[in-house]
C-alpha positions in Angstrom: 45.2 42.2 -29.5 44.2 38.7 -31.2 46.5 37.0 -28.5 44.2 38.4 -25.7 40.8 37.4 -27.0 41.6 33.7 -27.7 43.3 33.6 -24.3 40.2 35.3 -23.2 37.8 33.0 -25.1 39.8 29.8 -23.5 39.1 31.3 -19.8 35.5 31.6 -20.7 35.3 28.1 -21.8 37.5 26.5 -19.1 34.8 28.4 -16.4 31.7 27.5 -18.9 33.1 23.7 -18.9 33.7 23.9 -14.5 30.3 25.5 -14.3 28.8 22.7 -16.1 30.4 19.8 -14.4 29.4 21.4 -10.9 26.5 21.8 -12.0 26.4 17.6 -13.3 27.6 17.2 -9.6 25.0 19.2 -7.8 22.5 16.8 -7.0 18.6 17.8 -7.8 16.8 19.2 -5.3 13.1 17.7 -4.6 10.8 19.3 -1.9 8.1 17.0 -0.9 5.2 18.0 1.0 4.2 15.6 4.1 0.6 16.3 5.6 -1.0 14.3 7.9 -4.0 14.7 10.5 -2.4 15.8 13.9 0.8 16.8 15.1 0.4 14.9 18.5 -0.5 11.3 17.5 2.5 9.4 17.2 1.6 7.1 14.0 1.8 10.9 12.4 5.3 11.1 13.8 6.4 7.7 12.8 4.6 8.4 8.9 7.2 11.6 9.5 10.0 9.4 10.2 9.3 7.2 7.2 9.0 9.9 4.8 12.7 11.2 6.4 14.3 8.1 5.8 12.7 7.3 2.6 13.8 10.7 1.4 17.7 10.2 2.6 17.8 6.5 1.3 16.5 7.6 -2.3 18.5 10.4 -2.4 21.8 8.8 -1.9 20.9 5.9 -4.3 19.0 9.0 -6.8 21.9 11.5 -6.4 19.2 13.5 -5.4 18.6 15.9 -2.4 15.2 15.0 -1.2 13.6 17.5 1.6 10.3 16.8 3.4 8.0 20.0 4.0 6.2 18.9 7.0 2.9 20.5 7.1 0.6 19.5 10.0 -2.2 21.1 11.9 -1.8 20.8 15.6 -5.1 19.1 16.0 -7.4 17.8 13.0 -8.8 20.4 10.9 -9.1 19.6 7.6 -9.4 23.0 6.5 -5.9 23.9 7.9 -5.0 20.8 5.6 -6.4 22.2 2.3 -4.3 25.2 3.1 -1.6 23.4 3.9 -1.6 21.6 0.3 -2.1 25.5 -1.2 0.9 26.8 0.6 2.9 23.8 -0.7 2.2 24.2 -4.0 3.1 28.1 -4.4 6.0 27.2 -2.1 7.2 24.9 -5.0 6.4 21.3 -3.7 7.3 18.6 -6.7 4.8 16.1 -4.7 2.9 16.2 -1.7 1.4 12.6 0.4 -1.6 13.6 2.7 -3.6 11.8 5.4 -7.5 13.3 4.6 -9.4 14.0 7.4 -12.5 15.2 5.4 -12.4 13.8 1.9 -15.3 16.2 0.9 -13.1 19.5 2.2 -9.6 18.1 0.5 -10.7 16.9 -2.9 -10.8 20.3 -4.6 -7.4 21.0 -2.9 -5.8 17.9 -4.4 -7.1 18.4 -7.4 -6.1 22.3 -7.9 -2.4 20.6 -6.9 -2.8 18.3 -9.6 -4.2 20.5 -12.2 -0.7 23.1 -11.3 1.3 19.7 -12.2 2.2 18.6 -8.6 1.2 15.0 -8.4 -0.4 13.9 -4.8 -0.4 10.3 -2.9 -2.5 10.0 -0.1 -2.1 7.8 3.1 -3.6 6.6 5.7 -6.6 8.1 4.7 -8.2 8.5 1.0 -10.0 10.6 -0.9 -11.7 8.5 -3.3 -13.3 11.3 -5.6 -9.8 13.4 -6.3 -7.2 13.1 -8.9 -4.7 11.6 -6.0 -2.5 9.2 -8.5 -2.2 6.6 -5.8 -3.5 6.1 -2.0 -1.3 3.9 0.5 -2.9 2.0 4.3 -5.0 -0.8 4.9 -8.2 -2.0 3.2 -10.4 -0.2 5.5 -13.2 -2.4 5.1 -11.3 -5.3 5.3 -9.5 -3.9 9.0 -13.1 -3.3 10.4 -14.0 -7.2 9.3 -10.6 -8.2 11.4 -11.0 -5.9 14.4 -15.0 -7.6 14.5 -13.7 -11.1 13.9 -10.7 -11.3 16.0 -13.4 -9.8 19.1 -15.9 -12.1 18.2 -13.5 -14.9 19.0 -12.5 -13.5 22.2 -16.0 -13.6 23.2 -16.8 -17.2 21.7 -19.3 -15.0 19.1 -21.9 -14.2 22.2 -22.2 -10.6 23.6 -23.1 -7.1 23.3 -20.6 -5.0 21.7 -20.2 -1.5 20.9 -17.5 0.1 18.2 -15.8 2.9 19.0 -15.5 5.4 15.2 -13.3 8.5 16.1 -14.0 11.2 13.6 -17.7 10.7 11.7 -16.7 12.4 8.7 -13.3 10.7 8.2 -14.1 8.0 5.0 -11.5 5.1 6.3 -13.1 4.9 9.4 -17.0 5.2 7.8 -15.3 2.2 5.8 -14.1 0.7 8.9 -17.6 0.7 10.5 -19.0 -0.7 7.7 -16.5 -3.8 8.0 -17.5 -4.4 11.3 -20.9 -4.2 11.1 -20.6 -6.9 8.2 -18.5 -9.1 9.9 -20.7 -9.2 13.2 -23.4 -10.9 10.5 -22.0 -13.8 10.8 -22.2 -14.2 14.2 -26.1 -14.9 15.6 -24.7 -14.6 19.0 -22.9 -10.8 18.6 -25.4 -7.5 18.9 -24.3 -4.8 18.2 -24.9 -1.9 20.7 -23.9 1.4 18.6 -21.3 3.1 16.8 -19.9 5.8 19.1 -18.1 8.7 17.9 -15.8 11.5 19.0 -13.0 14.0 18.5 -10.2 12.2 17.9 -7.9 12.8 21.0 -7.4 10.4 23.9 -9.1 12.4 26.6 -12.0 12.7 24.4 -12.2 8.8 23.2 -11.0 7.9 27.2 -14.6 9.7 28.6 -16.6 8.6 25.9 -15.6 4.6 26.9 -16.8 5.6 30.0 -19.6 7.4 29.7 -21.1 4.6 27.1 -20.3 1.8 29.6 -22.1 3.7 32.9 -25.1 4.0 30.5 -24.7 0.4 28.9 -23.1 -1.6 31.8 -24.0 -4.7 30.1 -21.7 -3.8 26.8 -19.6 -7.1 27.2 -16.8 -6.3 23.8 -15.0 -3.2 22.4 -14.2 -2.8 18.7 -12.0 -0.2 18.7 -11.4 0.4 14.7 -8.7 3.2 16.0 -6.7 3.0 19.3 -7.5 6.8 20.6 -8.0 6.1 24.4 -5.5 3.4 24.8 -2.8 6.2 24.0 -3.6 7.0 27.9 -3.3 5.2 30.9 -6.1 4.0 33.2 -8.6 4.8 30.2 -10.4 1.2 30.7 -11.9 0.9 34.0 -12.7 -2.7 34.5 -10.7 -5.5 35.6 -8.7 -7.2 32.9 -10.6 -9.6 31.1 -14.6 -8.6 32.5 -14.9 -6.5 29.5 -13.4 -7.8 25.9 -11.3 -5.3 23.7 -9.8 -5.5 20.3 -8.4 -2.1 19.0 -6.2 -1.2 15.7 -3.4 0.6 16.1 -0.5 -0.6 18.7 1.6 2.7 19.9 4.0 2.3 23.1 1.2 3.1 25.3 -1.3 0.5 23.6 1.1 -2.1 24.1 0.6 -1.8 28.0 -3.3 -2.6 27.9 -1.5 -5.8 26.1 0.8 -6.6 28.9 -2.1 -5.8 31.4 -4.7 -7.9 29.8 -6.8 -5.7 29.0 -7.0 -5.6 25.4 -5.6 -9.5 24.2 -5.3 -8.4 20.8 -3.8 -5.3 19.0 -3.9 -4.9 14.9 -1.1 -3.0 13.9 -1.3 -0.4 11.1 2.1 0.3 9.2 2.5 3.4 10.0 6.0 4.1 9.4 5.3 2.5 6.0 2.9 5.7 5.0 5.5 8.0 5.0 8.1 5.9 3.5 5.8 4.2 0.8 4.4 7.6 0.3 8.2 9.2 -0.6 8.5 6.0 -3.1 5.7 6.8 -4.9 6.0 10.2 -5.2 9.6 9.9 -5.9 8.9 7.0 -8.6 6.6 9.4 -10.6 8.4 12.7 -10.6 11.8 10.9 -11.4 11.5 7.5 -12.5 8.0 8.2 -14.5 6.9 5.1 -13.1 2.9 4.4 -11.9 2.5 2.5 -9.3 0.9 -1.1 -10.1 -2.8 -0.4 -9.1 -4.2 2.8 -7.0 -4.8 0.9 -4.1 -1.4 0.3 -2.7 -2.8 -2.1 0.3 -0.9 -2.8 3.8 -1.7 -5.6 6.0 -2.3 -5.1 9.6 0.0 -6.9 11.9 -1.5 -8.8 15.1 0.4 -8.0 18.3 -0.7 -10.0 21.4 1.1 -11.0 24.6 3.6 -13.6 22.5 5.0 -10.9 20.4 4.5 -7.4 22.0 7.7 -7.2 23.4 9.3 -7.7 19.9 6.9 -4.8 18.4 7.9 -2.6 21.1 11.0 -2.3 19.3 10.2 -0.9 16.3 9.6 2.5 18.2 13.1 2.7 19.2 13.4 4.3 15.7 9.9 5.3 14.8 9.3 7.6 16.9 11.7 10.8 17.6 13.7 11.5 20.4 
């Protein structure tokens, strides 16, 4: 009897040791939520690829199993983004990255996630009054200034210009408009006719440009603080060079406007890095217990012109899912 008990105890200890060893070998699974503004916008598809790449790289480096839970509405809808954040918390996500369509509508959802122990990072579009621990993206005021400076340069500092500005409630776009207007003050010959807002779809944006040009044929330049109309073909109804245009973003469809001469300069955001850097920041905080050096992690804009357009285009071969 005693011998049987010894055998049973030894067997149990071996099983426990094997289980412990197996548990030690099994990577910890971490789910991170990614909530972009809209499914259809290629900049957010690039962000998704960036997040997935970072998850794969950091999983291998840190012996983890990092999963990306993509919870992005089909079209811009801040309420659906807020609901996605709540659902991610309930589903057990350990961290969340979000690009805010409307900071006011998302601040409570972000704060609630943080209160429940889920750190939140923002990318592209921030919610500055929230308890997010880091935001990654361009300095929006400087982005607006750079857009207007580039436009003024190609217009030789003279002419009537319009600002195309997307969603009026997006805090990042409000700041870009502010920066563009501040920069325009440096050029006495530049007059801003108005700022034009629209639903952030290529069709709505292109229709807004056409409508404004029909009503204001004296507009000689466009400062587009987002590249929405250039996501479609033949959106600019004028001969190349007759109306000057500088736009933020440099998506594949937009690059054709560089090649045609309609747009001399595109200012590319590092949208792949939106996802990649967000995952890095979240894993640093969750696993390595490291906070970022600063709350604002600023990325530079990359000017794209005829000289480098083909080289830049190669990035999209890896940034967009096949």
